N, C-alpha and C positions, 0 to 999 in steps of 0.2 A: 506494501500499500503505500504508496508515495507522498510523504509529505507535506503541507499545503502550506505556502508561504506566511509567517505569522502565528501558526495557528501550530502551538505544542501538544504533544501528543503522551498520554501520561504515565506515569510510571509504572513498573511491574508491582508494586504494593501497591496500588488503587488499583488497577485491573485486578488482582487478584483480589480483594478487597470487592467491588463489586462483583465478580463473579460468585462468592460466598453469598449476596444479597439476591442474585438469583437464581441462587440454586439452591434458597434457602437452610444451609448446612448451619449448626450447631455451631455457637460461641462457646469457647474455653472464657472460664475467668476464673483468679484464684479467689478463695477466701482464706483466711487462715490457713495456709498451709494445703488447705484440698481445693481440688478442681471440679468444677462444677459447669456444664453443663446447660448452655440458655441456647434454646429451640424458638420458634415464632408461639406468641403469645394466643392462647385459645380463647373462647370466648368466657369461659367458662371464670375461669381466672380473673381475664380484666374485671368480668362486672363482682367479684368475689372485694379485689383491689380497692375496686370504685369505695363496696360498702365500708372496706375496715378505712379508706379514709376521711368517709363522711363520721362515721362514729367514733374512731377512736380520739382523746385530747390530748395524751403524748406523743409527740413527734418520734420522741424515739425509737416509742414501743412502735407507734404503727411504718417506719423505717422498716422495724424487724420484724413484725407480723408482713408487709408486701414482701422481704427477699425471700421469706421463707414460701410465700404463695407464689413467684417467679421462680424457684426452684425444681418446686412439687406441679406448678404445670401442667395438671393432670386432674381432670374429678374427682375421682376415684384413691390419687396421692393426696390431695388435699383434704377429702373427706378423713380417709384415717390417718394420713399422719401429720397434715397443719398444729393443730393443738397439741404436738408435742415439740416440732420441729420452731416456730417462732418462740417459744418458751426457753429453748437449751439457745437460740443464737441470743435471746434479752437478757434472763439469766444468767446463764451458766458463762456462756460464751463472751458477752456482754461487747458483741460485733458494735463498732465507732460507726461514725459518718462516715468515713473512706472505703469502708469494705460494705456496706448496703450504698452507700454512691458507683462503686465499681458494678455492682449487680443493678443498679436501674442505669445506669450510662448502658451497659450491655440491651438492656430487657427495650428498653427504647427506641431503640433500634428496632427491635421484633414484633413492633404491632402492627397490623394491618391498615391505619389512619384511612387510606384514602376510599378504599374497596367500600370498607366499613358509613363513611361520611357521605359517598356519591349513595352508595343503597337508601340510607336515609330520607336525600333530599327524593331520592325518585319515588319509594314510596310514598310519603308528606304528599307529592307532588301528586298522587294520582289518587288520594282519597277525595271523598266526594265531600269533605268536610271543610275544607280550602274556603275561604270568604274569598267571591265576587266581586268587582272593579263596578263601581257606579256607572250610567252614565256620562254624569260629569267629569269623572276620575278616566274615563277612555278617552272623550275629546279630548282632553287638556295632554295626554299623550303623544295621543293619533297628531296633535297641535306640534306639541315639541319635536316629534320625530323629523315633520314635513319644514319646519324654521319657520311658523307661523307663527303670530302672536292668538294668543289664546284667547275668545270672543265668549264668557259666560251667559 
């Protein structure tokens, strides 16, 4: 492939990172000497994650709970192991902000925002509960589109 003048191609590290994103390769993160693999965040995990941050008042405890959810990332694992893992992180390991930041930074890249937002927008626009415009609003919008002055 010929390189165009003034356009610089990405280096190998960036190409590798882009390939990992396209292939949805789980990313490794090291916390307290243990390596964890974080893949795409599932819907149930994202829902529970939101629930934790709306109810938990202690920010450090909320971060430990969120870290446990991200590392489990499965409905059954969350159901059976979540109660133990977040307490292990909070009370025994005393996970600090740097460790939770590592986990949250990797997990942030593993949430599929665009598809979720588009699906929400399309499904909202397809409902018959949306308010329709009045004839005054329509005439005002059409006048602006044609560059005319609106006459009420």
